[in-house]
N, CA, C and O of each residue as an XYZ file, in Angstrom:
888
protein
N      18.883      9.512     13.383
C      18.581      8.361     12.537
C      17.098      8.399     12.130
O      16.225      8.535     12.987
N      16.818      8.282     10.851
C      15.467      8.289     10.303
C      14.922      6.870     10.211
O      15.678      5.901     10.140
N      13.581      6.765     10.215
C      12.916      5.492     10.099
C      11.995      5.448      8.928
O      11.416      6.474      8.570
N      11.826      4.288      8.302
C      10.769      4.081      7.337
C       9.650      3.291      8.067
O       9.891      2.685      9.111
N       8.462      3.310      7.514
C       7.296      2.764      8.218
C       7.344      1.246      8.320
O       6.842      0.681      9.291
N       7.928      0.584      7.350
C       8.049     -0.876      7.455
C       8.943     -1.281      8.626
O       8.623     -2.213      9.364
N      10.061     -0.579      8.791
C      10.981     -0.902      9.878
C      10.312     -0.660     11.227
O      10.543     -1.409     12.176
N       9.482      0.380     11.319
C       8.784      0.659     12.577
C       7.861     -0.518     12.915
O       7.862     -1.012     14.043
N       7.085     -0.955     11.939
C       6.152     -2.060     12.192
C       6.878     -3.346     12.518
O       6.461     -4.094     13.402
N       7.964     -3.606     11.805
C       8.734     -4.829     12.077
C       9.274     -4.814     13.497
O       9.308     -5.855     14.154
N       9.691     -3.666     13.976
C      10.204     -3.544     15.332
C       9.107     -3.814     16.368
O       9.339     -4.498     17.365
N       7.919     -3.272     16.122
C       6.796     -3.517     17.008
C       6.438     -4.976     17.048
O       6.215     -5.543     18.118
N       6.382     -5.606     15.849
C       6.057     -7.048     15.752
C       7.104     -7.885     16.438
O       6.795     -8.969     16.933
N       8.365     -7.404     16.483
C       9.438     -8.158     17.126
C       9.285     -8.141     18.634
O       9.485     -9.163     19.290
N       8.931     -6.979     19.197
C       8.883     -6.878     20.657
C       7.501     -7.234     21.217
O       7.383     -7.542     22.403
N       6.458     -7.198     20.385
C       5.113     -7.498     20.886
C       4.351     -8.283     19.827
O       3.316     -7.823     19.343
N       4.856     -9.483     19.453
C       4.264    -10.227     18.349
C       2.812    -10.641     18.589
O       2.036    -10.733     17.638
N       2.431    -10.893     19.853
C       1.115    -11.405     20.132
C       0.146    -10.325     20.544
O      -0.996    -10.632     20.887
N       0.552     -9.086     20.524
C      -0.334     -7.983     20.879
C      -1.337     -7.746     19.739
O      -0.949     -7.757     18.571
N      -2.627     -7.532     20.065
C      -3.589     -7.274     18.995
C      -3.215     -6.063     18.159
O      -2.881     -5.008     18.697
N      -3.270     -6.217     16.843
C      -2.961     -5.158     15.915
C      -4.255     -4.635     15.252
O      -4.504     -3.430     15.226
N      -5.062     -5.556     14.724
C      -6.302     -5.192     14.040
C      -7.367     -6.153     14.501
O      -7.174     -7.368     14.504
N      -8.515     -5.582     14.897
C      -9.719     -6.334     15.166
C     -10.787     -5.768     14.253
O     -11.251     -4.642     14.429
N     -11.174     -6.590     13.257
C     -12.155     -6.132     12.265
C     -13.191     -7.238     12.047
O     -12.884     -8.283     11.472
N     -14.389     -7.002     12.499
C     -15.455     -7.979     12.411
C     -15.024     -9.292     13.032
O     -14.696     -9.332     14.218
N     -15.017    -10.381     12.250
C     -14.657    -11.676     12.835
C     -13.153    -11.923     12.827
O     -12.713    -12.976     13.287
N     -12.368    -11.009     12.331
C     -10.944    -11.236     12.172
C     -10.118    -10.509     13.214
O     -10.203     -9.286     13.333
N      -9.323    -11.244     13.967
C      -8.388    -10.652     14.925
C      -6.965    -10.965     14.445
O      -6.602    -12.129     14.274
N      -6.165     -9.913     14.230
C      -4.790    -10.117     13.788
C      -3.828     -9.538     14.818
O      -3.932     -8.371     15.195
N      -2.897    -10.365     15.264
C      -1.805     -9.822     16.075
C      -0.797     -9.107     15.183
O      -0.889     -9.184     13.958
N       0.158     -8.417     15.785
C       1.149     -7.725     15.000
C       1.965     -8.718     14.140
O       2.307     -8.425     12.994
N       2.262     -9.874     14.707
C       2.983    -10.897     13.933
C       2.166    -11.370     12.748
O       2.706    -11.515     11.651
N       0.881    -11.613     12.940
C       0.020    -12.090     11.868
C      -0.151    -10.996     10.808
O      -0.082    -11.274      9.611
N      -0.371     -9.774     11.240
C      -0.528     -8.679     10.311
C       0.718     -8.464      9.456
O       0.616     -8.266      8.245
N       1.880     -8.502     10.076
C       3.129     -8.328      9.357
C       3.329     -9.464      8.334
O       3.762     -9.224      7.207
N       3.011    -10.685      8.741
C       3.145    -11.822      7.835
C       2.263    -11.647      6.603
O       2.718    -11.863      5.480
N       1.009    -11.258      6.803
C       0.107    -11.046      5.658
C       0.619     -9.898      4.789
O       0.586    -10.004      3.563
N       1.082     -8.823      5.379
C       1.596     -7.678      4.643
C       2.802     -8.052      3.809
O       2.922     -7.635      2.657
N       3.706     -8.848      4.396
C       4.931     -9.217      3.657
C       4.627    -10.212      2.585
O       5.325    -10.237      1.571
N       3.596    -11.055      2.754
C       3.128    -11.877      1.654
C       2.671    -11.036      0.470
O       2.995    -11.333     -0.680
N       1.915     -9.983      0.767
C       1.510     -9.065     -0.285
C       2.722     -8.409     -0.938
O       2.760     -8.267     -2.160
N       3.711     -8.010     -0.145
C       4.930     -7.411     -0.693
C       5.583     -8.347     -1.687
O       6.081     -7.912     -2.725
N       5.584     -9.644     -1.370
C       6.194    -10.621     -2.285
C       5.398    -10.719     -3.582
O       5.975    -10.876     -4.658
N       4.056    -10.626     -3.480
C       3.196    -10.638     -4.688
C       3.501     -9.444     -5.555
O       3.594     -9.576     -6.775
N       3.660     -8.273     -4.953
C       4.002     -7.062     -5.713
C       5.356     -7.207     -6.366
O       5.537     -6.807     -7.516
N       6.301     -7.768     -5.658
C       7.639     -7.933     -6.230
C       7.635     -8.872     -7.380
O       8.308     -8.634     -8.383
N       6.875     -9.963     -7.260
C       6.793    -10.943     -8.376
C       6.157    -10.326     -9.602
O       6.415    -10.774    -10.719
N       5.315     -9.287     -9.417
C       4.681     -8.579    -10.504
C       5.612     -7.516    -11.118
O       5.222     -6.801    -12.041
N       6.812     -7.425    -10.609
C       7.800     -6.497    -11.121
C       7.656     -5.074    -10.576
O       8.202     -4.131    -11.147
N       6.931     -4.925     -9.485
C       6.736     -3.595     -8.870
C       7.806     -3.340     -7.818
O       8.238     -4.244     -7.104
N       8.223     -2.056     -7.745
C       9.213     -1.698     -6.759
C       9.773     -0.331     -7.070
O       9.042      0.566     -7.491
N      11.073     -0.166     -6.866
C      11.767      1.121     -7.070
C      12.421      1.112     -8.459
O      13.038      0.124     -8.859
N      12.279      2.181     -9.156
C      12.978      2.371    -10.446
C      14.099      3.379    -10.362
O      15.085      3.272    -11.092
N      13.963      4.371     -9.473
C      15.036      5.340     -9.249
C      15.042      5.754     -7.794
O      13.983      5.967     -7.204
N      16.230      5.873     -7.202
C      16.313      6.269     -5.817
C      16.037      7.769     -5.649
O      16.211      8.563     -6.573
N      15.602      8.123     -4.442
C      15.227      9.501     -4.098
C      16.384     10.485     -4.410
O      16.143     11.607     -4.854
N      17.585     10.068     -4.181
C      18.726     10.967     -4.378
C      18.920     11.373     -5.831
O      19.615     12.350     -6.109
N      18.325     10.650     -6.749
C      18.462     10.933     -8.180
C      17.252     11.698     -8.723
O      17.130     11.883     -9.934
N      16.348     12.146     -7.826
C      15.084     12.720     -8.252
C      14.921     14.136     -7.746
O      15.540     14.510     -6.751
N      14.108     14.924     -8.404
C      13.654     16.193     -7.861
C      12.551     15.902     -6.833
O      12.001     14.803     -6.782
N      12.248     16.914     -6.023
C      11.305     16.723     -4.923
C       9.925     16.319     -5.334
O       9.237     15.640     -4.572
N       9.487     16.709     -6.512
C       8.128     16.362     -6.958
C       8.063     15.058     -7.757
O       7.000     14.681     -8.250
N       9.178     14.386     -7.879
C       9.210     13.139     -8.657
C       9.119     11.927     -7.763
O       9.524     11.948     -6.600
N       8.573     10.861     -8.342
C       8.547      9.551     -7.660
C       9.330      8.557     -8.507
O       9.172      8.468     -9.725
N      10.181      7.813     -7.805
C      10.958      6.740     -8.482
C      10.431      5.369     -8.109
O      11.148      4.375     -8.227
N       9.175      5.302     -7.656
C       8.590      4.040     -7.248
C       7.321      3.720     -8.046
O       6.621      4.619     -8.513
N       7.045      2.432     -8.190
C       5.745      2.036     -8.715
C       4.691      2.446     -7.707
O       4.973      2.551     -6.513
N       3.434      2.685     -8.198
C       2.356      3.127     -7.348
C       1.265      2.105     -7.304
O       0.896      1.551     -8.340
N       0.722      1.829     -6.103
C      -0.364      0.904     -5.885
C      -1.593      1.664     -5.452
O      -1.580      2.354     -4.432
N      -2.658      1.541     -6.226
C      -3.912      2.179     -5.841
C      -4.661      1.317     -4.858
O      -4.801      0.112     -5.064
N      -5.150      1.927     -3.779
C      -5.918      1.210     -2.767
C      -7.359      1.715     -2.870
O      -7.696      2.809     -2.416
N      -8.195      0.873     -3.485
C      -9.584      1.210     -3.830
C     -10.483      0.349     -2.994
O     -11.194     -0.512     -3.512
N     -10.452      0.582     -1.677
C     -11.041     -0.312     -0.713
C     -11.876      0.454      0.327
O     -11.633      1.631      0.594
N     -12.851     -0.235      0.899
C     -13.503      0.250      2.111
C     -12.626     -0.102      3.319
O     -11.609     -0.778      3.170
N     -13.019      0.357      4.516
C     -12.283      0.024      5.699
C     -12.185     -1.465      5.916
O     -13.121     -2.208      5.618
N     -11.059     -1.901      6.433
C     -10.848     -3.323      6.704
C      -9.356     -3.602      6.810
O      -8.519     -2.749      6.517
N      -9.053     -4.815      7.236
C      -7.657     -5.171      7.393
C      -6.886     -5.121      6.081
O      -5.684     -4.855      6.078
N      -7.566     -5.376      4.965
C      -6.929     -5.382      3.671
C      -6.333     -4.018      3.304
O      -5.311     -3.921      2.625
N      -7.022     -2.960      3.787
C      -6.524     -1.608      3.453
C      -5.121     -1.396      4.080
O      -4.178     -0.970      3.414
N      -5.035     -1.703      5.345
C      -3.734     -1.494      6.031
C      -2.684     -2.507      5.510
O      -1.507     -2.171      5.385
N      -3.107     -3.702      5.218
C      -2.180     -4.680      4.665
C      -1.623     -4.172      3.323
O      -0.436     -4.315      3.030
N      -2.504     -3.583      2.533
C      -2.051     -3.066      1.235
C      -1.029     -1.926      1.404
O      -0.035     -1.852      0.683
N      -1.306     -1.038      2.383
C      -0.361      0.031      2.619
C       1.004     -0.523      3.065
O       2.032     -0.187      2.478
N       1.007     -1.347      4.076
C       2.255     -1.834      4.656
C       2.948     -2.806      3.683
O       4.173     -2.802      3.562
N       2.153     -3.634      2.997
C       2.726     -4.548      2.008
C       3.432     -3.782      0.899
O       4.520     -4.152      0.457
N       2.783     -2.695      0.458
C       3.431     -1.877     -0.545
C       4.741     -1.264     -0.027
O       5.762     -1.288     -0.715
N       4.697     -0.728      1.171
C       5.910     -0.169      1.740
C       7.042     -1.165      1.791
O       8.191     -0.847      1.483
N       6.688     -2.417      2.197
C       7.713     -3.477      2.311
C       8.309     -3.853      0.943
O       9.441     -4.331      0.867
N       7.539     -3.634     -0.133
C       8.020     -3.893     -1.489
C       8.661     -2.686     -2.133
O       9.076     -2.726     -3.291
N       8.740     -1.585     -1.348
C       9.230     -0.296     -1.871
C       8.351      0.239     -3.000
O       8.816      0.871     -3.949
N       7.071     -0.043     -2.850
C       6.017      0.478     -3.779
C       5.291      1.569     -2.966
O       5.130      1.451     -1.752
N       4.861      2.626     -3.663
C       4.175      3.732     -2.976
C       2.650      3.549     -3.177
O       2.141      3.703     -4.287
N       1.928      3.217     -2.073
C       0.475      3.121     -2.182
C      -0.171      4.500     -2.064
O       0.417      5.441     -1.531
N      -1.387      4.590     -2.573
C      -2.166      5.836     -2.435
C      -3.632      5.537     -2.332
O      -4.097      4.511     -2.828
N      -4.369      6.416     -1.695
C      -5.787      6.236     -1.501
C      -6.601      6.535     -2.720
O      -6.241      7.399     -3.519
N      -7.726      5.813     -2.877
C      -8.702      6.090     -3.953
C     -10.046      6.310     -3.248
O     -10.480      5.477     -2.453
N     -10.683      7.413     -3.539
C     -11.990      7.701     -2.962
C     -13.020      6.719     -3.547
O     -13.241      6.696     -4.758
N     -13.635      5.925     -2.695
C     -14.545      4.886     -3.183
C     -15.831      5.478     -3.771
O     -16.606      4.757     -4.399
N     -16.064      6.765     -3.581
C     -17.240      7.429     -4.132
C     -17.028      7.905     -5.580
O     -17.974      8.381     -6.207
N     -15.833      7.788     -6.111
C     -15.568      8.292     -7.446
C     -16.425      7.598     -8.503
O     -16.651      6.389     -8.454
N     -16.889      8.388     -9.446
C     -17.530      7.815    -10.627
C     -16.417      7.433    -11.606
O     -15.241      7.683    -11.344
N     -16.793      6.830    -12.730
C     -15.809      6.240    -13.623
C     -14.793      7.284    -14.139
O     -13.594      7.007    -14.178
N     -15.265      8.466    -14.528
C     -14.332      9.486    -15.069
C     -13.353      9.939    -14.039
O     -12.188     10.169    -14.364
N     -13.780     10.081    -12.784
C     -12.869     10.477    -11.722
C     -11.850      9.390    -11.434
O     -10.670      9.671    -11.222
N     -12.310      8.148    -11.428
C     -11.397      7.040    -11.190
C     -10.360      6.935    -12.291
O      -9.178      6.735    -12.012
N     -10.788      7.069    -13.544
C      -9.852      7.018    -14.654
C      -8.801      8.110    -14.529
O      -7.610      7.866    -14.721
N      -9.259      9.323    -14.203
C      -8.278     10.414    -14.054
C      -7.240     10.102    -12.975
O      -6.043     10.286    -13.194
N      -7.689      9.637    -11.829
C      -6.784      9.393    -10.707
C      -5.778      8.305    -11.050
O      -4.589      8.462    -10.771
N      -6.218      7.227    -11.638
C      -5.294      6.122    -11.951
C      -4.332      6.504    -13.050
O      -3.185      6.056    -13.052
N      -4.782      7.336    -14.000
C      -3.866      7.774    -15.073
C      -2.880      8.803    -14.507
O      -1.688      8.729    -14.806
N      -3.346      9.757    -13.703
C      -2.472     10.786    -13.157
C      -1.378     10.190    -12.272
O      -0.235     10.649    -12.280
N      -1.741      9.179    -11.524
C      -0.772      8.526    -10.625
C       0.164      7.582    -11.351
O       1.226      7.244    -10.829
N      -0.210      7.152    -12.545
C       0.587      6.163    -13.240
C       0.586      4.827    -12.532
O       1.553      4.070    -12.617
N      -0.507      4.534    -11.828
C      -0.595      3.295    -11.071
C      -0.297      2.080    -11.909
O      -0.765      1.971    -13.043
N       0.496      1.142    -11.352
C       0.778     -0.100    -12.052
C       0.048     -1.290    -11.394
O       0.038     -2.397    -11.934
N      -0.556     -1.042    -10.228
C      -1.287     -2.094     -9.546
C      -2.453     -1.490     -8.770
O      -2.453     -0.301     -8.453
N      -3.451     -2.330     -8.467
C      -4.616     -1.841     -7.717
C      -5.155     -2.992     -6.883
O      -5.228     -4.134     -7.335
N      -5.539     -2.653     -5.625
C      -6.251     -3.565     -4.751
C      -7.623     -2.970     -4.565
O      -7.737     -1.804     -4.189
N      -8.688     -3.744     -4.820
C     -10.028     -3.141     -4.817
C     -11.061     -4.177     -4.313
O     -10.878     -5.386     -4.454
N     -12.110     -3.669     -3.744
C     -13.225     -4.529     -3.327
C     -14.055     -4.898     -4.572
O     -14.144     -4.127     -5.529
N     -14.655     -6.092     -4.531
C     -15.504     -6.543     -5.621
C     -16.620     -5.551     -5.934
O     -17.032     -5.437     -7.088
N     -17.110     -4.840     -4.937
C     -18.170     -3.896     -5.174
C     -17.797     -2.816     -6.209
O     -18.663     -2.242     -6.869
N     -16.512     -2.565     -6.325
C     -16.041     -1.515     -7.258
C     -15.570     -2.088     -8.582
O     -15.103     -1.348     -9.447
N     -15.687     -3.386     -8.747
C     -15.173     -4.033     -9.960
C     -15.856     -3.485    -11.235
O     -15.153     -3.233    -12.213
N     -17.181     -3.289    -11.270
C     -17.787     -2.752    -12.490
C     -17.255     -1.395    -12.893
O     -17.023     -1.165    -14.080
N     -17.050     -0.474    -11.942
C     -16.515      0.828    -12.248
C     -15.107      0.722    -12.755
O     -14.758      1.348    -13.756
N     -14.283     -0.063    -12.083
C     -12.897     -0.284    -12.529
C     -12.869     -0.896    -13.925
O     -12.085     -0.479    -14.777
N     -13.717     -1.876    -14.153
C     -13.729     -2.550    -15.470
C     -14.088     -1.590    -16.585
O     -13.610     -1.750    -17.708
N     -14.918     -0.596    -16.305
C     -15.334      0.351    -17.341
C     -14.224      1.293    -17.801
O     -14.333      1.916    -18.857
N     -13.160      1.397    -17.011
C     -12.097      2.350    -17.368
C     -10.747      1.720    -17.600
O      -9.843      2.372    -18.122
N     -10.588      0.452    -17.219
C      -9.212     -0.096    -17.280
C      -8.637     -0.249    -18.666
O      -7.422     -0.363    -18.825
N      -9.515     -0.253    -19.701
C      -9.051     -0.291    -21.074
C      -8.282      0.957    -21.464
O      -7.517      0.941    -22.427
N      -8.480      2.047    -20.719
C      -7.768      3.320    -20.979
C      -6.550      3.509    -20.089
O      -5.970      4.594    -20.037
N      -6.161      2.434    -19.381
C      -5.036      2.541    -18.399
C      -4.009      1.459    -18.712
O      -3.948      0.443    -18.019
N      -3.206      1.669    -19.744
C      -2.275      0.623    -20.161
C      -1.179      0.295    -19.111
O      -0.622     -0.803    -19.119
N      -0.882      1.243    -18.224
C       0.155      0.966    -17.212
C      -0.337      0.035    -16.106
O       0.476     -0.566    -15.404
N      -1.669     -0.094    -15.937
C      -2.229     -0.867    -14.846
C      -2.170     -2.354    -15.181
O      -2.870     -2.811    -16.085
N      -1.365     -3.097    -14.480
C      -1.125     -4.483    -14.896
C      -1.449     -5.529    -13.775
O      -1.644     -6.705    -14.079
N      -1.504     -5.105    -12.510
C      -1.777     -6.028    -11.428
C      -3.123     -5.655    -10.782
O      -3.325     -4.529    -10.326
N      -4.032     -6.639    -10.761
C      -5.362     -6.424    -10.213
C      -5.583     -7.474     -9.113
O      -5.580     -8.676     -9.378
N      -5.774     -6.995     -7.870
C      -6.048     -7.873     -6.743
C      -7.394     -7.551     -6.189
O      -7.611     -6.454     -5.674
N      -8.316     -8.494     -6.282
C      -9.711     -8.221     -5.926
C     -10.041     -8.862     -4.562
O      -9.780    -10.041     -4.324
N     -10.623     -8.036     -3.685
C     -10.999     -8.448     -2.334
C     -12.495     -8.819     -2.356
O     -13.346     -7.994     -2.690
N     -12.789    -10.063     -1.997
C     -14.169    -10.516     -1.999
C     -14.994     -9.788     -1.004
O     -14.489     -9.424      0.058
N     -16.278     -9.549     -1.301
C     -17.217     -8.908     -0.404
C     -18.598     -9.498     -0.675
O     -18.721    -10.542     -1.317
N     -19.630     -8.824     -0.183
C     -21.001     -9.334     -0.314
C     -21.704     -8.846     -1.572
O     -22.905     -9.066     -1.732
N     -20.973     -8.187     -2.468
C     -21.629     -7.591     -3.660
C     -22.027     -8.644     -4.678
O     -22.949     -8.440     -5.467
N     -21.320     -9.780     -4.657
C     -21.631    -10.816     -5.670
C     -20.981    -10.641     -7.022
O     -21.161    -11.466     -7.919
N     -20.220     -9.560     -7.170
C     -19.555     -9.348     -8.470
C     -18.423    -10.351     -8.656
O     -17.628    -10.587     -7.746
N     -18.362    -10.940     -9.861
C     -17.313    -11.952    -10.104
C     -15.935    -11.356    -10.238
O     -15.787    -10.139    -10.348
N     -14.934    -12.195    -10.229
C     -13.537    -11.766    -10.446
C     -13.371    -11.206    -11.847
O     -13.796    -11.826    -12.821
N     -12.751    -10.031    -11.952
C     -12.503     -9.462    -13.240
C     -11.500    -10.318    -14.045
O     -10.604    -10.949    -13.485
N     -11.677    -10.315    -15.313
C     -10.733    -11.043    -16.179
C      -9.306    -10.513    -15.975
O      -9.063     -9.307    -16.005
N      -8.386    -11.438    -15.769
C      -6.973    -11.075    -15.560
C      -6.645    -10.675    -14.131
O      -5.489    -10.375    -13.832
N      -7.630    -10.664    -13.243
C      -7.395    -10.326    -11.845
C      -7.149    -11.577    -11.032
O      -7.400    -12.691    -11.491
N      -6.646    -11.383     -9.798
C      -6.497    -12.450     -8.846
C      -7.305    -12.117     -7.596
O      -7.399    -10.954     -7.203
N      -7.886    -13.134     -6.976
C      -8.458    -12.912     -5.658
C      -7.341    -12.593     -4.654
O      -6.304    -13.256     -4.620
N      -7.574    -11.606     -3.877
C      -6.560    -11.141     -2.921
C      -6.069    -12.260     -1.993
O      -4.866    -12.449     -1.811
N      -7.013    -12.990     -1.418
C      -6.619    -14.053     -0.479
C      -5.851    -15.174     -1.194
O      -4.909    -15.737     -0.635
N      -6.249    -15.490     -2.413
C      -5.523    -16.520     -3.189
C      -4.089    -16.092     -3.474
O      -3.167    -16.905     -3.420
N      -3.911    -14.815     -3.777
C      -2.600    -14.291     -4.065
C      -1.700    -14.378     -2.814
O      -0.535    -14.762     -2.911
N      -2.255    -14.016     -1.630
C      -1.486    -14.121     -0.396
C      -1.145    -15.575     -0.081
O      -0.035    -15.880      0.355
N      -2.105    -16.467     -0.304
C      -1.881    -17.888      0.008
C      -0.767    -18.478     -0.895
O      -0.032    -19.374     -0.481
N      -0.661    -17.959     -2.126
C       0.307    -18.480     -3.074
C       1.678    -17.821     -2.953
O       2.620    -18.228     -3.634
N       1.802    -16.805     -2.094
C       3.074    -16.112     -1.917
C       4.109    -17.078     -1.363
O       3.742    -18.001     -0.635
N       5.410    -16.899     -1.685
C       6.461    -17.777     -1.177
C       6.619    -17.626      0.320
O       6.218    -16.610      0.887
N       7.211    -18.644      0.981
C       7.503    -18.524      2.402
C       8.517    -17.460      2.697
O       9.225    -16.996      1.804
N       8.591    -17.070      3.959
C       9.432    -15.948      4.359
C      10.866    -16.046      3.871
O      11.439    -15.045      3.440
N      11.461    -17.237      3.928
C      12.876    -17.344      3.570
C      13.125    -17.303      2.053
O      14.274    -17.341      1.614
N      12.051    -17.224      1.257
C      12.213    -17.186     -0.201
C      11.638    -15.876     -0.787
O      11.506    -15.777     -2.007
N      11.305    -14.908      0.008
C      10.621    -13.704     -0.511
C      11.575    -12.689     -1.081
O      11.190    -11.945     -1.983
N      12.784    -12.618     -0.609
C      13.783    -11.666     -1.134
C      13.223    -10.244     -1.194
O      13.326     -9.562     -2.213
N      12.641     -9.824     -0.105
C      12.101     -8.453     -0.051
C      13.216     -7.435     -0.035
O      14.271     -7.696      0.543
N      13.017     -6.283     -0.650
C      14.087     -5.281     -0.676
C      14.309     -4.622      0.652
O      13.462     -4.687      1.543
N      15.478     -3.970      0.788
C      15.774     -3.176      1.990
C      15.094     -1.838      1.832
O      15.397     -1.078      0.912
N      14.178     -1.555      2.729
C      13.414     -0.305      2.665
C      14.267      0.896      3.105
O      15.326      0.739      3.714
N      13.779      2.086      2.782
C      14.550      3.303      2.991
C      13.652      4.396      3.613
O      12.465      4.462      3.295
N      14.202      5.248      4.491
C      13.464      6.380      4.998
C      13.016      7.337      3.923
O      12.097      8.130      4.128
N      13.680      7.262      2.748
C      13.315      8.113      1.608
C      12.125      7.574      0.812
O      11.604      8.270     -0.059
N      11.694      6.362      1.095
C      10.539      5.815      0.372
C       9.325      6.709      0.661
O       9.220      7.349      1.708
N       8.418      6.718     -0.320
C       7.368      7.694     -0.280
C       6.095      7.232      0.449
O       5.725      6.058      0.447
N       5.460      8.221      1.063
C       4.104      8.147      1.570
C       3.308      9.095      0.672
O       3.593     10.292      0.622
N       2.319      8.562     -0.031
C       1.602      9.370     -1.034
C       0.140      9.496     -0.601
O      -0.504      8.524     -0.205
N      -0.354     10.729     -0.693
C      -1.767     11.004     -0.366
C      -2.363     11.860     -1.486
O      -1.774     12.874     -1.861
N      -3.495     11.478     -2.012
C      -4.173     12.280     -3.025
C      -5.120     13.233     -2.327
O      -5.868     12.841     -1.431
N      -5.083     14.513     -2.753
C      -6.016     15.540     -2.217
C      -7.401     15.260     -2.707
O      -7.601     14.476     -3.635
N      -8.391     15.921     -2.064
C      -9.796     15.724     -2.442
C     -10.177     16.433     -3.730
O     -11.223     16.123     -4.300
N      -9.389     17.354     -4.203
C      -9.717     18.040     -5.451
C     -10.812     19.057     -5.314
O     -11.526     19.309     -6.284
N     -10.983     19.661     -4.142
C     -12.051     20.616     -3.921
C     -11.832     21.939     -4.664
O     -12.797     22.644     -4.959
N     -10.585     22.279     -4.967
C     -10.282     23.524     -5.678
C      -9.682     23.210     -7.060
O      -9.030     24.073     -7.647
N      -9.882     22.039     -7.572
C      -9.337     21.625     -8.863
C      -9.298     20.120     -8.889
O      -9.965     19.457     -8.094
N      -8.518     19.581     -9.800
C      -8.375     18.120     -9.869
C      -7.530     17.624     -8.695
O      -6.653     18.349     -8.225
N      -7.779     16.381     -8.206
C      -6.927     15.835     -7.146
C      -5.458     15.803     -7.548
O      -5.117     15.587     -8.711
N      -4.599     16.023     -6.560
C      -3.135     16.028     -6.793
C      -2.485     15.121     -5.776
O      -2.902     15.041     -4.620
N      -1.455     14.440     -6.236
C      -0.686     13.595     -5.355
C       0.302     14.378     -4.525
O       1.100     15.144     -5.065
N       0.260     14.194     -3.196
C       1.172     14.855     -2.285
C       2.194     13.804     -1.860
O       1.820     12.709     -1.441
N       3.494     14.133     -1.967
C       4.574     13.166     -1.673
C       5.264     13.591     -0.394
O       5.669     14.743     -0.240
N       5.395     12.621      0.541
C       6.156     12.768      1.745
C       7.204     11.668      1.809
O       6.947     10.533      1.408
N       8.422     12.016      2.329
C       9.312     10.935      2.727
C       8.701     10.261      3.952
O       8.134     10.922      4.822
N       8.825      8.931      4.006
C       8.234      8.203      5.130
C       8.834      8.673      6.455
O       8.133      8.768      7.462
N      10.116      8.960      6.447
C      10.762      9.437      7.703
C      10.137     10.744      8.194
O      10.055     10.996      9.396
N       9.697     11.573      7.233
C       9.121     12.873      7.613
C       7.656     12.731      8.105
O       7.265     13.347      9.096
N       6.853     11.897      7.383
C       5.459     11.708      7.798
C       5.396     10.988      9.129
O       4.469     11.214      9.906
N       6.376     10.114      9.414
C       6.422      9.402     10.651
C       6.509     10.351     11.860
O       5.876     10.145     12.896
N       7.320     11.393     11.673
C       7.502     12.376     12.733
C       6.424     13.438     12.707
O       5.936     13.831     13.766
N       6.028     13.926     11.518
C       5.149     15.073     11.422
C       3.685     14.714     11.694
O       2.935     15.563     12.176
N       3.257     13.485     11.398
C       1.850     13.174     11.490
C       1.511     11.880     12.222
O       0.362     11.688     12.620
N       2.453     11.014     12.403
C       2.137      9.697     12.991
C       2.685      9.513     14.419
O       2.669      8.408     14.962
N       3.152     10.576     14.991
C       3.560     10.501     16.404
C       4.932      9.949     16.658
O       5.289      9.724     17.814
N       5.731      9.718     15.618
C       7.063      9.148     15.819
C       8.066     10.219     16.246
O       7.809     11.418     16.133
N       9.200      9.759     16.734
C      10.281     10.648     17.108
C      11.560     10.140     16.522
O      11.742      8.925     16.450
N      12.465     10.998     16.093
C      13.762     10.555     15.611
C      14.509      9.800     16.710
O      14.325     10.078     17.895
N      15.350      8.848     16.314
C      16.145      8.097     17.246
C      17.031      9.047     18.036
O      17.645      9.955     17.476
N      17.088      8.827     19.344
C      17.939      9.685     20.169
C      17.200     10.810     20.861
O      17.750     11.463     21.748
N      15.920     11.053     20.453
C      15.157     12.094     21.121
C      14.456     11.503     22.355
O      14.500     10.291     22.566
N      13.829     12.325     23.145
C      13.117     11.841     24.338
C      12.015     10.870     23.941
O      11.228     11.160     23.040
N      11.952      9.741     24.591
C      10.979      8.698     24.221
C      11.334      8.056     22.915
O      10.450      7.776     22.105
N      12.598      7.815     22.685
C      13.064      7.356     21.408
C      12.452      6.015     21.005
O      12.074      5.200     21.847
N      12.368      5.816     19.706
C      11.705      4.637     19.134
C      12.304      3.342     19.656
O      11.608      2.333     19.765
N      13.590      3.366     19.977
C      14.259      2.151     20.395
C      13.680      1.592     21.709
O      13.921      0.432     22.044
N      12.914      2.419     22.456
C      12.341      1.979     23.723
C      11.059      1.203     23.527
O      10.512      0.690     24.503
N      10.547      1.091     22.295
C       9.300      0.349     22.046
C       9.431     -1.097     22.496
O       8.483     -1.873     22.365
């Protein structure tokens, strides 16, 4: 039996809801709190029309049938919330190097076909300089920081968007799949950055320490 990453986290939150999940500066989040915030974000993405357009079985190996969410953030709880929230909405998130200049950022967002982005205010000026060339990018969630940069026109504050998300019984989140994608962009050291696609079930076992159900130390024992 294969697992997707959302199901793994939901299982952990079920058996250890009060266990610390993230401690970042003044914010302490238990697994239950972290999952709630992530699923609120999933609802925001779904309301924006983001999700799956074609199932993995209908695609070639190099194709993605999911909307893509760019994560243009420094370290913090919002980064992990964006990843897990995207997974819960069946959206494929991917990393954005915060050191990119405008031309590099424009290339990455165009190459990925990103339809949404979560970004720190510090990066708003760079994003604003290129978004006119990115017609597919329609959802902008801005995370407040100490930079003092104002909210971009047409964007939403990240925390406001989460606060406005519907309650759990009204979210209608999709059923996730082990075939949903884990996407990582290469550094581009030998050419332009390229998106690497993994099935979540495969990355869970190959890189995240997971084991298939039924093996020694099976996931069901969590």
